[in-house]
mmCIF file as Biopython writes it, N, C-alpha, C and O atoms, coordinates in Angstrom:
data_model
#
loop_
_atom_site.group_PDB
_atom_site.id
_atom_site.type_symbol
_atom_site.label_atom_id
_atom_site.label_alt_id
_atom_site.label_comp_id
_atom_site.label_asym_id
_atom_site.label_entity_id
_atom_site.label_seq_id
_atom_site.pdbx_PDB_ins_code
_atom_site.Cartn_x
_atom_site.Cartn_y
_atom_site.Cartn_z
_atom_site.occupancy
_atom_site.B_iso_or_equiv
_atom_site.auth_seq_id
_atom_site.auth_asym_id
_atom_site.pdbx_PDB_model_num
ATOM 1   N N  . MET A ? 1  ? -21.793 7.473   -5.219  1.0 0.0 1  A 1 
ATOM 2   C CA . MET A ? 1  ? -22.403 6.522   -4.271  1.0 0.0 1  A 1 
ATOM 3   C C  . MET A ? 1  ? -22.770 5.276   -4.785  1.0 0.0 1  A 1 
ATOM 4   O O  . MET A ? 1  ? -22.406 4.144   -4.467  1.0 0.0 1  A 1 
ATOM 5   N N  . GLY A ? 2  ? -23.556 5.676   -5.636  1.0 0.0 2  A 1 
ATOM 6   C CA . GLY A ? 2  ? -24.357 4.519   -6.818  1.0 0.0 2  A 1 
ATOM 7   C C  . GLY A ? 2  ? -23.422 3.725   -7.559  1.0 0.0 2  A 1 
ATOM 8   O O  . GLY A ? 2  ? -23.518 2.498   -7.553  1.0 0.0 2  A 1 
ATOM 9   N N  . ILE A ? 3  ? -22.460 4.367   -8.244  1.0 0.0 3  A 1 
ATOM 10  C CA . ILE A ? 3  ? -21.370 4.098   -9.206  1.0 0.0 3  A 1 
ATOM 11  C C  . ILE A ? 3  ? -20.545 2.818   -8.316  1.0 0.0 3  A 1 
ATOM 12  O O  . ILE A ? 3  ? -20.309 1.711   -8.800  1.0 0.0 3  A 1 
ATOM 13  N N  . THR A ? 4  ? -20.229 3.190   -7.117  1.0 0.0 4  A 1 
ATOM 14  C CA . THR A ? 4  ? -19.174 2.580   -5.944  1.0 0.0 4  A 1 
ATOM 15  C C  . THR A ? 4  ? -20.178 1.122   -5.957  1.0 0.0 4  A 1 
ATOM 16  O O  . THR A ? 4  ? -19.791 0.072   -6.468  1.0 0.0 4  A 1 
ATOM 17  N N  . ILE A ? 5  ? -21.329 1.269   -5.390  1.0 0.0 5  A 1 
ATOM 18  C CA . ILE A ? 5  ? -22.357 0.049   -4.850  1.0 0.0 5  A 1 
ATOM 19  C C  . ILE A ? 5  ? -22.333 -0.797  -6.441  1.0 0.0 5  A 1 
ATOM 20  O O  . ILE A ? 5  ? -21.987 -1.977  -6.403  1.0 0.0 5  A 1 
ATOM 21  N N  . TYR A ? 6  ? -22.618 -0.324  -7.507  1.0 0.0 6  A 1 
ATOM 22  C CA . TYR A ? 6  ? -22.855 -0.929  -8.850  1.0 0.0 6  A 1 
ATOM 23  C C  . TYR A ? 6  ? -21.614 -1.842  -9.280  1.0 0.0 6  A 1 
ATOM 24  O O  . TYR A ? 6  ? -21.677 -3.003  -9.686  1.0 0.0 6  A 1 
ATOM 25  N N  . LEU A ? 7  ? -20.362 -0.979  -9.082  1.0 0.0 7  A 1 
ATOM 26  C CA . LEU A ? 7  ? -18.980 -1.786  -9.343  1.0 0.0 7  A 1 
ATOM 27  C C  . LEU A ? 7  ? -18.562 -2.719  -8.267  1.0 0.0 7  A 1 
ATOM 28  O O  . LEU A ? 7  ? -17.677 -3.560  -8.423  1.0 0.0 7  A 1 
ATOM 29  N N  . GLY A ? 8  ? -19.209 -2.546  -7.204  1.0 0.0 8  A 1 
ATOM 30  C CA . GLY A ? 8  ? -18.787 -3.807  -6.210  1.0 0.0 8  A 1 
ATOM 31  C C  . GLY A ? 8  ? -19.831 -5.065  -6.692  1.0 0.0 8  A 1 
ATOM 32  O O  . GLY A ? 8  ? -19.564 -6.256  -6.852  1.0 0.0 8  A 1 
ATOM 33  N N  . ALA A ? 9  ? -20.818 -4.513  -6.822  1.0 0.0 9  A 1 
ATOM 34  C CA . ALA A ? 9  ? -21.864 -5.797  -7.193  1.0 0.0 9  A 1 
ATOM 35  C C  . ALA A ? 9  ? -21.386 -6.705  -8.524  1.0 0.0 9  A 1 
ATOM 36  O O  . ALA A ? 9  ? -21.453 -7.924  -8.687  1.0 0.0 9  A 1 
ATOM 37  N N  . GLN A ? 10 ? -20.970 -5.838  -9.258  1.0 0.0 10 A 1 
ATOM 38  C CA . GLN A ? 10 ? -20.473 -6.533  -10.707 1.0 0.0 10 A 1 
ATOM 39  C C  . GLN A ? 10 ? -19.217 -7.252  -10.454 1.0 0.0 10 A 1 
ATOM 40  O O  . GLN A ? 10 ? -19.058 -8.315  -11.055 1.0 0.0 10 A 1 
ATOM 41  N N  . LEU A ? 11 ? -18.292 -6.830  -9.647  1.0 0.0 11 A 1 
ATOM 42  C CA . LEU A ? 11 ? -17.213 -7.532  -9.323  1.0 0.0 11 A 1 
ATOM 43  C C  . LEU A ? 11 ? -17.688 -8.815  -8.590  1.0 0.0 11 A 1 
ATOM 44  O O  . LEU A ? 11 ? -17.409 -9.911  -9.076  1.0 0.0 11 A 1 
ATOM 45  N N  . GLY A ? 12 ? -18.328 -8.725  -7.547  1.0 0.0 12 A 1 
ATOM 46  C CA . GLY A ? 12 ? -18.749 -9.764  -7.077  1.0 0.0 12 A 1 
ATOM 47  C C  . GLY A ? 12 ? -19.538 -10.877 -7.992  1.0 0.0 12 A 1 
ATOM 48  O O  . GLY A ? 12 ? -19.441 -12.090 -7.806  1.0 0.0 12 A 1 
ATOM 49  N N  . LYS A ? 13 ? -20.245 -10.328 -8.896  1.0 0.0 13 A 1 
ATOM 50  C CA . LYS A ? 13 ? -21.072 -11.179 -9.678  1.0 0.0 13 A 1 
ATOM 51  C C  . LYS A ? 13 ? -19.922 -11.887 -10.633 1.0 0.0 13 A 1 
ATOM 52  O O  . LYS A ? 13 ? -19.979 -13.092 -10.876 1.0 0.0 13 A 1 
ATOM 53  N N  . TRP A ? 14 ? -18.901 -11.062 -11.140 1.0 0.0 14 A 1 
ATOM 54  C CA . TRP A ? 14 ? -17.650 -11.797 -11.931 1.0 0.0 14 A 1 
ATOM 55  C C  . TRP A ? 14 ? -17.143 -13.104 -11.173 1.0 0.0 14 A 1 
ATOM 56  O O  . TRP A ? 14 ? -17.163 -14.276 -11.550 1.0 0.0 14 A 1 
ATOM 57  N N  . LEU A ? 15 ? -16.696 -12.553 -10.022 1.0 0.0 15 A 1 
ATOM 58  C CA . LEU A ? 15 ? -15.980 -13.503 -8.989  1.0 0.0 15 A 1 
ATOM 59  C C  . LEU A ? 15 ? -16.803 -14.547 -8.714  1.0 0.0 15 A 1 
ATOM 60  O O  . LEU A ? 15 ? -16.202 -15.620 -8.658  1.0 0.0 15 A 1 
ATOM 61  N N  . ASP A ? 16 ? -18.144 -14.608 -8.496  1.0 0.0 16 A 1 
ATOM 62  C CA . ASP A ? 16 ? -18.980 -15.845 -8.488  1.0 0.0 16 A 1 
ATOM 63  C C  . ASP A ? 16 ? -18.967 -16.607 -9.624  1.0 0.0 16 A 1 
ATOM 64  O O  . ASP A ? 16 ? -18.708 -17.810 -9.622  1.0 0.0 16 A 1 
ATOM 65  N N  . ALA A ? 17 ? -19.241 -15.941 -10.622 1.0 0.0 17 A 1 
ATOM 66  C CA . ALA A ? 17 ? -19.173 -17.050 -12.189 1.0 0.0 17 A 1 
ATOM 67  C C  . ALA A ? 17 ? -17.802 -17.727 -12.225 1.0 0.0 17 A 1 
ATOM 68  O O  . ALA A ? 17 ? -17.598 -18.870 -12.634 1.0 0.0 17 A 1 
ATOM 69  N N  . LYS A ? 18 ? -16.860 -16.850 -11.731 1.0 0.0 18 A 1 
ATOM 70  C CA . LYS A ? 18 ? -15.548 -17.511 -11.986 1.0 0.0 18 A 1 
ATOM 71  C C  . LYS A ? 18 ? -14.942 -18.676 -10.813 1.0 0.0 18 A 1 
ATOM 72  O O  . LYS A ? 18 ? -14.149 -19.573 -11.101 1.0 0.0 18 A 1 
ATOM 73  N N  . TYR A ? 19 ? -15.393 -18.480 -9.736  1.0 0.0 19 A 1 
ATOM 74  C CA . TYR A ? 19 ? -15.017 -19.152 -8.650  1.0 0.0 19 A 1 
ATOM 75  C C  . TYR A ? 19 ? -16.011 -19.949 -7.772  1.0 0.0 19 A 1 
ATOM 76  O O  . TYR A ? 19 ? -15.748 -20.852 -6.978  1.0 0.0 19 A 1 
ATOM 77  N N  . SER A ? 20 ? -17.381 -19.338 -8.138  1.0 0.0 20 A 1 
ATOM 78  C CA . SER A ? 20 ? -18.195 -20.080 -6.843  1.0 0.0 20 A 1 
ATOM 79  C C  . SER A ? 20 ? -19.527 -20.453 -7.609  1.0 0.0 20 A 1 
ATOM 80  O O  . SER A ? 20 ? -19.699 -20.126 -8.783  1.0 0.0 20 A 1 
ATOM 81  N N  . ASP A ? 21 ? -20.266 -21.013 -7.023  1.0 0.0 21 A 1 
ATOM 82  C CA . ASP A ? 21 ? -21.432 -21.563 -7.479  1.0 0.0 21 A 1 
ATOM 83  C C  . ASP A ? 21 ? -22.884 -20.951 -6.797  1.0 0.0 21 A 1 
ATOM 84  O O  . ASP A ? 21 ? -23.997 -21.164 -7.279  1.0 0.0 21 A 1 
ATOM 85  N N  . ASN A ? 22 ? -22.669 -20.302 -5.806  1.0 0.0 22 A 1 
ATOM 86  C CA . ASN A ? 22 ? -23.638 -19.243 -4.974  1.0 0.0 22 A 1 
ATOM 87  C C  . ASN A ? 22 ? -23.067 -18.266 -5.097  1.0 0.0 22 A 1 
ATOM 88  O O  . ASN A ? 22 ? -21.938 -18.212 -5.585  1.0 0.0 22 A 1 
ATOM 89  N N  . ASN A ? 23 ? -23.755 -17.220 -4.661  1.0 0.0 23 A 1 
ATOM 90  C CA . ASN A ? 23 ? -23.713 -15.679 -4.548  1.0 0.0 23 A 1 
ATOM 91  C C  . ASN A ? 23 ? -22.952 -15.011 -3.336  1.0 0.0 23 A 1 
ATOM 92  O O  . ASN A ? 23 ? -23.418 -14.014 -2.785  1.0 0.0 23 A 1 
ATOM 93  N N  . VAL A ? 24 ? -21.694 -15.628 -2.916  1.0 0.0 24 A 1 
ATOM 94  C CA . VAL A ? 24 ? -21.196 -15.365 -1.693  1.0 0.0 24 A 1 
ATOM 95  C C  . VAL A ? 24 ? -20.496 -14.071 -2.237  1.0 0.0 24 A 1 
ATOM 96  O O  . VAL A ? 24 ? -20.937 -13.065 -1.682  1.0 0.0 24 A 1 
ATOM 97  N N  . TYR A ? 25 ? -19.614 -13.846 -3.084  1.0 0.0 25 A 1 
ATOM 98  C CA . TYR A ? 25 ? -18.818 -12.899 -3.537  1.0 0.0 25 A 1 
ATOM 99  C C  . TYR A ? 25 ? -19.505 -11.597 -3.925  1.0 0.0 25 A 1 
ATOM 100 O O  . TYR A ? 25 ? -19.011 -10.496 -3.678  1.0 0.0 25 A 1 
ATOM 101 N N  . THR A ? 26 ? -20.737 -11.787 -4.582  1.0 0.0 26 A 1 
ATOM 102 C CA . THR A ? 26 ? -21.950 -10.878 -4.743  1.0 0.0 26 A 1 
ATOM 103 C C  . THR A ? 26 ? -22.226 -10.299 -3.535  1.0 0.0 26 A 1 
ATOM 104 O O  . THR A ? 26 ? -21.869 -9.134  -3.363  1.0 0.0 26 A 1 
ATOM 105 N N  . ILE A ? 27 ? -22.875 -10.977 -2.540  1.0 0.0 27 A 1 
ATOM 106 C CA . ILE A ? 27 ? -23.210 -10.250 -1.188  1.0 0.0 27 A 1 
ATOM 107 C C  . ILE A ? 27 ? -22.139 -9.538  -0.394  1.0 0.0 27 A 1 
ATOM 108 O O  . ILE A ? 27 ? -22.373 -8.469  0.171   1.0 0.0 27 A 1 
ATOM 109 N N  . ILE A ? 28 ? -20.945 -10.146 -0.352  1.0 0.0 28 A 1 
ATOM 110 C CA . ILE A ? 28 ? -19.834 -9.494  0.252   1.0 0.0 28 A 1 
ATOM 111 C C  . ILE A ? 28 ? -19.255 -8.220  -0.615  1.0 0.0 28 A 1 
ATOM 112 O O  . ILE A ? 28 ? -19.186 -7.138  -0.032  1.0 0.0 28 A 1 
ATOM 113 N N  . PHE A ? 29 ? -18.967 -8.284  -1.557  1.0 0.0 29 A 1 
ATOM 114 C CA . PHE A ? 29 ? -18.418 -7.064  -2.266  1.0 0.0 29 A 1 
ATOM 115 C C  . PHE A ? 29 ? -19.664 -6.057  -2.523  1.0 0.0 29 A 1 
ATOM 116 O O  . PHE A ? 29 ? -19.386 -4.911  -2.878  1.0 0.0 29 A 1 
ATOM 117 N N  . THR A ? 30 ? -20.945 -6.406  -2.371  1.0 0.0 30 A 1 
ATOM 118 C CA . THR A ? 30 ? -22.081 -5.339  -2.421  1.0 0.0 30 A 1 
ATOM 119 C C  . THR A ? 30 ? -21.866 -4.786  -1.127  1.0 0.0 30 A 1 
ATOM 120 O O  . THR A ? 30 ? -21.557 -3.594  -1.138  1.0 0.0 30 A 1 
ATOM 121 N N  . LEU A ? 31 ? -21.966 -5.455  0.223   1.0 0.0 31 A 1 
ATOM 122 C CA . LEU A ? 31 ? -21.954 -4.801  1.362   1.0 0.0 31 A 1 
ATOM 123 C C  . LEU A ? 31 ? -20.687 -3.810  1.510   1.0 0.0 31 A 1 
ATOM 124 O O  . LEU A ? 31 ? -20.737 -2.628  1.849   1.0 0.0 31 A 1 
ATOM 125 N N  . LEU A ? 32 ? -19.508 -4.585  1.168   1.0 0.0 32 A 1 
ATOM 126 C CA . LEU A ? 32 ? -18.235 -3.782  1.425   1.0 0.0 32 A 1 
ATOM 127 C C  . LEU A ? 32 ? -18.464 -2.612  0.462   1.0 0.0 32 A 1 
ATOM 128 O O  . LEU A ? 32 ? -18.097 -1.542  0.948   1.0 0.0 32 A 1 
ATOM 129 N N  . ALA A ? 33 ? -18.967 -2.531  -0.761  1.0 0.0 33 A 1 
ATOM 130 C CA . ALA A ? 33 ? -19.068 -1.165  -1.301  1.0 0.0 33 A 1 
ATOM 131 C C  . ALA A ? 33 ? -20.250 -0.098  -0.813  1.0 0.0 33 A 1 
ATOM 132 O O  . ALA A ? 33 ? -20.314 1.093   -1.116  1.0 0.0 33 A 1 
ATOM 133 N N  . ILE A ? 34 ? -21.154 -0.844  0.013   1.0 0.0 34 A 1 
ATOM 134 C CA . ILE A ? 34 ? -22.045 0.056   0.601   1.0 0.0 34 A 1 
ATOM 135 C C  . ILE A ? 34 ? -21.286 0.698   1.974   1.0 0.0 34 A 1 
ATOM 136 O O  . ILE A ? 34 ? -21.527 1.820   2.421   1.0 0.0 34 A 1 
ATOM 137 N N  . VAL A ? 35 ? -20.522 -0.058  2.421   1.0 0.0 35 A 1 
ATOM 138 C CA . VAL A ? 35 ? -19.980 0.506   3.581   1.0 0.0 35 A 1 
ATOM 139 C C  . VAL A ? 35 ? -18.760 1.691   3.372   1.0 0.0 35 A 1 
ATOM 140 O O  . VAL A ? 35 ? -18.563 2.600   4.179   1.0 0.0 35 A 1 
ATOM 141 N N  . LEU A ? 36 ? -18.186 1.533   2.432   1.0 0.0 36 A 1 
ATOM 142 C CA . LEU A ? 36 ? -17.082 2.302   1.760   1.0 0.0 36 A 1 
ATOM 143 C C  . LEU A ? 36 ? -17.845 3.496   1.034   1.0 0.0 36 A 1 
ATOM 144 O O  . LEU A ? 36 ? -17.137 4.477   0.810   1.0 0.0 36 A 1 
ATOM 145 N N  . SER A ? 37 ? -18.964 3.561   0.696   1.0 0.0 37 A 1 
ATOM 146 C CA . SER A ? 37 ? -19.812 4.301   0.199   1.0 0.0 37 A 1 
ATOM 147 C C  . SER A ? 37 ? -20.282 5.637   1.418   1.0 0.0 37 A 1 
ATOM 148 O O  . SER A ? 37 ? -20.130 6.858   1.438   1.0 0.0 37 A 1 
ATOM 149 N N  . PHE A ? 38 ? -20.879 4.670   2.300   1.0 0.0 38 A 1 
ATOM 150 C CA . PHE A ? 38 ? -21.402 5.659   3.484   1.0 0.0 38 A 1 
ATOM 151 C C  . PHE A ? 38 ? -20.147 6.393   4.300   1.0 0.0 38 A 1 
ATOM 152 O O  . PHE A ? 38 ? -20.186 7.489   4.858   1.0 0.0 38 A 1 
ATOM 153 N N  . TYR A ? 39 ? -19.036 5.481   4.208   1.0 0.0 39 A 1 
ATOM 154 C CA . TYR A ? 39 ? -17.754 6.031   4.836   1.0 0.0 39 A 1 
ATOM 155 C C  . TYR A ? 39 ? -17.432 7.491   4.072   1.0 0.0 39 A 1 
ATOM 156 O O  . TYR A ? 39 ? -17.438 8.593   4.621   1.0 0.0 39 A 1 
ATOM 157 N N  . SER A ? 40 ? -17.185 7.242   2.835   1.0 0.0 40 A 1 
ATOM 158 C CA . SER A ? 40 ? -17.084 8.369   1.983   1.0 0.0 40 A 1 
ATOM 159 C C  . SER A ? 40 ? -18.056 9.566   2.376   1.0 0.0 40 A 1 
ATOM 160 O O  . SER A ? 40 ? -17.614 10.665  2.710   1.0 0.0 40 A 1 
ATOM 161 N N  . LEU A ? 41 ? -19.373 9.281   2.312   1.0 0.0 41 A 1 
ATOM 162 C CA . LEU A ? 41 ? -20.189 10.067  2.281   1.0 0.0 41 A 1 
ATOM 163 C C  . LEU A ? 41 ? -20.133 11.041  3.853   1.0 0.0 41 A 1 
ATOM 164 O O  . LEU A ? 41 ? -20.375 12.244  3.947   1.0 0.0 41 A 1 
ATOM 165 N N  . LEU A ? 42 ? -19.772 10.170  4.886   1.0 0.0 42 A 1 
ATOM 166 C CA . LEU A ? 42 ? -19.821 10.691  6.299   1.0 0.0 42 A 1 
ATOM 167 C C  . LEU A ? 42 ? -18.324 11.629  6.222   1.0 0.0 42 A 1 
ATOM 168 O O  . LEU A ? 42 ? -18.226 12.627  6.936   1.0 0.0 42 A 1 
ATOM 169 N N  . ARG A ? 43 ? -17.392 11.293  5.467   1.0 0.0 43 A 1 
ATOM 170 C CA . ARG A ? 43 ? -16.230 12.146  5.482   1.0 0.0 43 A 1 
ATOM 171 C C  . ARG A ? 43 ? -16.462 13.344  4.947   1.0 0.0 43 A 1 
ATOM 172 O O  . ARG A ? 43 ? -16.154 14.372  5.550   1.0 0.0 43 A 1 
ATOM 173 N N  . GLN A ? 44 ? -16.982 13.351  3.856   1.0 0.0 44 A 1 
ATOM 174 C CA . GLN A ? 44 ? -17.394 14.590  2.848   1.0 0.0 44 A 1 
ATOM 175 C C  . GLN A ? 44 ? -18.509 15.562  3.839   1.0 0.0 44 A 1 
ATOM 176 O O  . GLN A ? 44 ? -18.238 16.753  3.992   1.0 0.0 44 A 1 
ATOM 177 N N  . LEU A ? 45 ? -19.501 15.095  4.352   1.0 0.0 45 A 1 
ATOM 178 C CA . LEU A ? 45 ? -20.123 15.680  5.199   1.0 0.0 45 A 1 
ATOM 179 C C  . LEU A ? 45 ? -19.558 16.466  6.465   1.0 0.0 45 A 1 
ATOM 180 O O  . LEU A ? 45 ? -19.872 17.562  6.931   1.0 0.0 45 A 1 
ATOM 181 N N  . LYS A ? 46 ? -18.687 15.593  6.828   1.0 0.0 46 A 1 
ATOM 182 C CA . LYS A ? 46 ? -17.847 16.252  8.076   1.0 0.0 46 A 1 
ATOM 183 C C  . LYS A ? 46 ? -16.953 17.194  7.459   1.0 0.0 46 A 1 
ATOM 184 O O  . LYS A ? 46 ? -16.670 18.066  8.281   1.0 0.0 46 A 1 
ATOM 185 N N  . ASN A ? 47 ? -16.291 17.412  6.150   1.0 0.0 47 A 1 
ATOM 186 C CA . ASN A ? 47 ? -15.479 18.334  5.838   1.0 0.0 47 A 1 
ATOM 187 C C  . ASN A ? 47 ? -16.491 19.429  5.409   1.0 0.0 47 A 1 
ATOM 188 O O  . ASN A ? 47 ? -16.023 20.568  5.411   1.0 0.0 47 A 1 
ATOM 189 N N  . LEU A ? 48 ? -17.645 19.313  5.082   1.0 0.0 48 A 1 
ATOM 190 C CA . LEU A ? 48 ? -18.577 20.414  4.687   1.0 0.0 48 A 1 
ATOM 191 C C  . LEU A ? 48 ? -18.929 21.149  6.080   1.0 0.0 48 A 1 
ATOM 192 O O  . LEU A ? 48 ? -19.096 22.369  6.079   1.0 0.0 48 A 1 
ATOM 193 N N  . ASP A ? 49 ? -19.041 20.393  7.275   1.0 0.0 49 A 1 
ATOM 194 C CA . ASP A ? 49 ? -19.059 21.140  8.367   1.0 0.0 49 A 1 
ATOM 195 C C  . ASP A ? 49 ? -18.304 22.049  8.916   1.0 0.0 49 A 1 
ATOM 196 O O  . ASP A ? 49 ? -18.685 22.966  9.644   1.0 0.0 49 A 1 
ATOM 197 N N  . ASN A ? 50 ? -17.103 21.783  8.537   1.0 0.0 50 A 1 
ATOM 198 C CA . ASN A ? 50 ? -15.997 22.499  8.994   1.0 0.0 50 A 1 
ATOM 199 C C  . ASN A ? 50 ? -15.734 23.667  7.984   1.0 0.0 50 A 1 
ATOM 200 O O  . ASN A ? 50 ? -14.800 24.447  8.172   1.0 0.0 50 A 1 
#
């Protein structure tokens, strides 16, 4: 979970450095990584419950 969020933030920082003057990509990719991490966590918990 932490690695996914870290990689999303790093990808956003790289895209900001390359294409943007503000932190738009960092925010978008960090939030997307958080959502994907929680989705993955909830799927794993549901599989454990079954």
